[in-house]
N, C-alpha and C positions, 0 to 999 in steps of 0.2 A: 504494500500500500504506500501512498505518497502523501506528503504534506499538502493540505488544501487551504485556500484563502478562507478567512473567517466567515465572510458572507456566504460563500458556497456552503459551509457547514451549517450556518443558520437556516439557509433555505431548505436544507434536508430535514430539519427538525421543527418546522413550523406546525401550527395547530392543525390537527387531523392528518398530518403527514404520516406515512408509514415507511420509515427509513429501512433500507436494505442492510443486510449484515455487512456488506462491503463498505457501506457508508459509515457504519459504526467503526470499522477498522480504520478508515481514513481519518475519522475523528480522533481516535486514540493515537494514531501516528502523527497527528498534527500538534501534539502538546508534549512538553517534557514531563516525564514521570519523576516523582520526588526521589526515587532510588537511582536516577541517572545523574551523572555529572554534567554540568552545563559548560561547554567549551567557552573559553574567554572570548573567542572571536565572535560568539553569538550574543554577547552582552553589549547592547547599544550604549555608546558613550564611554565604555571602560577605558579605551586607549586615550581618549581626550582627558579623562579624569586623571590618569597617570601622568600624562604630559603636563597637565596644569599644576599638579601637586609636587612632582618629584623630578629632579634632574637625574640623568644617568650618572652613576657614581663610579669614579675611578679610584684605584688604590692611592692612598695618600700617606705621606711621611708623618710620624708623630708630631714633628714640630710645625706642621701645617694646621694642627687642630689644638684649640685651647678653649677654656671657659671664657665666656664673654666678660670683658672688663669695661665697666661704664666710664672709667676715667681715661680710656685709651682712644686716641685718634687712629682709626683703621684706614690704611692707605691701600687702595686697590692695585694689584700687580697682575697684569694680563698673562704673564709668563708663569706665575706660581700661585695657585689657588690657596685661599686661606679660609678655614672653617672655624666656627665657634659653636660651643654648646650653650644653650640658653633656655631658661624656663621662668615662668612667672605664675606661681600657684594661685595668686589672686586674680588672674585674668578671667574675663568672661568667655574667652575663646578656648575651647578644649585643647587646641593645638599647642597653646603656650602654657597650659597648666602643668605639663610634664616636660622633661628635658628633651629637646630636639636639637638637630644640627642644622646650621645655616652656612651657606657659602657667600663670601663677600663678593658683590658684583660691581661696586663703585665705592668711592671714598665715603666713609661713615664717621663724621665727627663724634667726639666723646658724648656718650649718653644717647645716641641715636641707635637704639637696639632693634633687633628683628621685628619686635611687636609694634613699636611706635613708628618705625621708618622701614617698612617692608621693601621699599624700592632699592634699598642698599643691599638687601640680602635675599638669597634664594633658598627656600626650604629644602632640606635634604632627607627629612624623615627622622626616625629615632635611632638610626645607626649610620656609621660611616663605613662603607664597604658593600657587601652584597645586600641588595634590597629584598625585603620581605613584604608580605601583604600588610603587615601592621605598620609599615613605614608610611602608609598613605592614610591620613586622617579621614575617618568615615568610610573607607573602602570596605572593611570587613562588614560593617553594619549594612552597607548597601548591597553587598553580595548575599548576606544572610536574608535580606528582605526579598531579593530577586529569587533566591532559592525557594523561599516560603510561598511566593506568589507566582512561581514560574509558569509559563504557558506560551504557546505559539511557536511557530517555526521561524524560518528566516524571512519574516514579512518585510517586503521591500518596496511596496507601492502603497500610497494612501488609498483608502476606500472612499468613493464618492458618497457623501452623506444623503440621507433621505430628506423629505420635505421639512422646511423650516431651518435648514442649516445656514451657517454664515456664508456659504458658497452659493446659496440660492439667491436669485435676483427676482424681485417682484415687478410686475408690469401692471400699473393701475391698481396696485394693492392685491393682485392675484399672482400666486406663485406660478411662474411660467418657464424660467430659464435656470439651468444649473451649469456649473463649471467646476473643474478640479484640475490641479497640476500634479503630475506623477513624476517621481524621480526613480529611474531604473538603477537598482543596486544589485539585482540578480536576474539574469535572463531566464531563469527557470520558474519564476513566480509570476503570478498574475494579479491584477487589481480587479475589483468587481464593481460594476455599475448596476444598481437596482433601486427602483423607486416604487412608491405605493400608488402610482398612477401610470397609465400608458405614456411612454416617452420615446424619444428618438435622439440620436447623436447627430448634430448638424455640422460640426467641424472639429478638426484636430490640428493643433499647432505644435510642431516638433522641432527640436534643435537639428542642425545640419548633421547628416550621417546617421540619423536614428529612423529606423523603420518601425512603425507602430502597427500591431495586429489586433483586431477586435473580432471576437468570436461569439456566436450565440450560445445559449445554454446547451444546445444539442451538439455543439462542436463545429458547426458550419460557420463560414465566414460571414460577418455582418457587413451589410452595405449601408454606407452613410445615408441617413434619411429614412431608413426602414423603421416602422413602429415596433416597439417592444412592449409586451403586455405588462400590466402592473404586477409587481412582485417577481417577474421573471428577471433574468440578469444577463449581462454581457461580461465577458472576460477580456481585459486589455493587457497587452504586454509589449515590450520593446526588445531590441536586439543589441543594444550598445550600452555598456555600463556607464553610470554617472551622467546620463543624459536626462533632460527634462522635457515633458510634453504636456500640453493642456488640452483637455477634452471639454467641449461645450455641447449642450443639448437643450431640448425644449420638451415641455409637457405637451403631449399631443391633444 
């Protein structure tokens, strides 16, 4: 079985529907089981969080590291990194309540410590050397929450919302037009267009080099302008990573 878009799954389990056994298997295969490990590459924003919180750490000599001295004028040396350990138990920020290490990134006059003047310093985590998960403030808690509430596959395109969404445009106070932009992050996944009234797609605007495919729920190719019944759906996909396209349509 394969991972299915969330709206495809929802359409299988609507009121009075009679899902097939294969659809139950698709549903099970579309979510992480709590006994499974979640690959780090599947956690949205993890790399950005690491990049924002921690520098890559190189081996340093003992004389490059010392406890922060509030009376010292720290002078930046581009050829030789300098690190300090710093903590402020009375801080309102959990990062500074325990000892952490900081790399000097520019001159720091006496008293301008990592908490009061973060522009002078780059946070390094709780150790100097090999980085661990606990070096990133808040990362373990975020991973624990993701594990507790895990679900979904490698979802890569936004789902067009139903009536009343922020992407719906009214005409004379009547809901008539919808639009949504999709970013292709995986060529194996599809986005779903489904509305609670008969609708049709009127145009697709795609970036150069991107081919967009739209299929009906029965797998046949959709022709722009064809009507789609209420609660039926279209699958949209693209063939080039990191490209964006916008779909527009009307309520028939």
